[in-house]
C-alpha positions in Angstrom: -4.6 32.9 18.9 -2.2 35.0 21.2 1.2 36.9 19.8 2.8 34.5 21.9 2.0 31.6 19.6 4.7 30.1 17.2 3.0 28.1 14.5 5.1 24.8 13.9 3.7 23.9 10.5 2.8 25.7 7.5 -0.9 25.1 8.2 -0.8 26.5 11.6 1.2 29.6 10.4 -1.8 30.3 7.9 -4.2 29.9 10.2 -2.5 32.2 12.4 -2.3 34.8 10.0 -6.0 34.6 9.2 -6.5 35.0 12.5 -5.6 38.1 12.7 -7.9 41.6 13.7 -10.3 41.8 11.2 -9.4 45.2 8.7 -12.5 46.8 9.8 -10.8 46.7 13.5 -7.5 47.5 12.2 -9.2 50.7 10.3 -11.0 51.5 13.5 -7.3 51.4 15.5 -5.7 53.6 12.8 -8.5 56.5 12.9 -8.1 56.5 16.5 -4.4 57.5 16.0 -3.0 60.9 15.8 -0.8 59.3 13.4 -0.8 61.8 9.8 -3.3 60.5 7.0 -0.9 59.5 4.6 0.7 57.4 7.3 -3.0 56.0 8.0 -3.2 55.1 4.4 -0.3 53.2 3.8 -0.8 51.1 7.3 -4.3 50.6 5.8 -2.6 49.3 2.5 -0.4 47.2 4.3 -2.9 45.6 6.2 -4.8 44.6 2.8 -1.4 42.5 1.5 -2.1 39.1 0.4 -0.3 36.4 -0.6 -1.1 32.8 -2.0 -0.1 29.5 -0.7 -1.1 26.7 -3.1 -4.9 28.1 -2.8 -5.2 29.9 0.1 -5.1 33.5 0.5 -3.4 34.5 3.4 -3.9 37.9 5.2 -0.2 38.3 6.0 -0.6 42.2 5.9 -3.1 41.9 8.8 -1.1 39.9 10.9 2.1 42.1 10.4 -0.2 45.6 11.4 -1.2 43.2 14.0 2.4 42.4 15.1 3.4 45.8 14.8 0.7 46.7 17.2 2.1 44.8 19.4 5.4 45.3 19.3 4.6 49.0 20.1 3.3 47.7 23.6 5.8 45.1 24.2 9.0 47.5 24.0 7.8 50.6 25.0 11.2 52.5 25.7 11.5 52.4 22.2 8.7 53.6 21.2 8.8 56.2 24.3 12.2 57.5 22.9 11.0 57.9 19.4 8.1 59.8 20.9 10.8 62.2 22.7 12.5 63.0 19.5 9.5 63.8 17.8 8.5 65.9 20.6 11.7 67.7 20.9 11.9 68.3 17.4 8.7 70.0 17.7 9.4 72.1 20.0 13.0 73.3 18.8 10.5 74.3 15.5 8.8 76.9 17.0 11.6 78.6 18.6 11.9 82.1 16.4 14.7 82.8 14.3 16.2 79.8 12.7 14.2 77.0 15.5 12.8 75.6 11.9 16.1 75.2 10.4 17.8 74.0 13.4 14.7 71.6 13.8 15.1 70.4 10.1 18.7 70.1 10.7 18.5 67.9 13.9 15.2 65.6 13.3 17.1 62.8 12.1 19.8 62.9 14.5 17.3 62.8 17.7 15.3 60.2 16.3 18.2 58.1 16.0 19.2 59.0 19.5 15.6 59.0 20.9 15.1 55.7 19.0 18.3 54.0 19.8 18.5 55.3 23.4 15.4 53.5 23.6 16.2 49.9 21.9 18.7 49.8 24.7 17.0 50.2 27.6 14.6 47.9 25.8 17.4 45.2 25.4 18.8 45.5 28.9 15.5 44.4 29.4 15.6 41.8 27.0 12.1 42.8 25.6 13.8 43.3 22.0 15.5 40.7 21.7 12.1 38.2 23.1 9.6 40.4 20.8 12.0 39.8 17.6 13.0 36.2 18.3 9.1 35.6 18.7 8.2 37.2 15.7 10.6 35.5 13.7 9.0 31.8 14.9 5.7 32.8 14.1 6.7 33.1 10.9 9.5 30.8 10.4 6.8 28.1 9.0 6.4 30.1 6.0 10.2 29.5 5.2 9.9 25.7 6.1 10.9 26.1 9.9 14.0 28.0 9.5 14.8 30.7 11.2 17.9 32.9 11.0 
């Protein structure tokens, strides 16, 4: 099932979560990224998260990781803004004499600016709203079909 699929019943929502990529593929994907080992481990733990719905164990964590990977592709300006902010922080940190302290002081501000600038551009293109609305609809069946 594609990321644009919107389940209309609890059974379809369960099937949608169960159809997410298997843990071994998620692990392979995470291993190929440049993320820190701690973040990879945290994401892999999240991918293993399950909930019991009646008699069925639903692999909701795998679907959450799949959606996160899809969002990174769907809202590229936000991802780019964060990447630029992190790169600027690293460059500032290499400046001799006080560069490290300056990087620590500016890290959160640069990240906030990069995230905000990218998100605003994605909002202008309606990518962020469309992606978030689609994600909310996909999980609405678990909430009795109510989308906030």
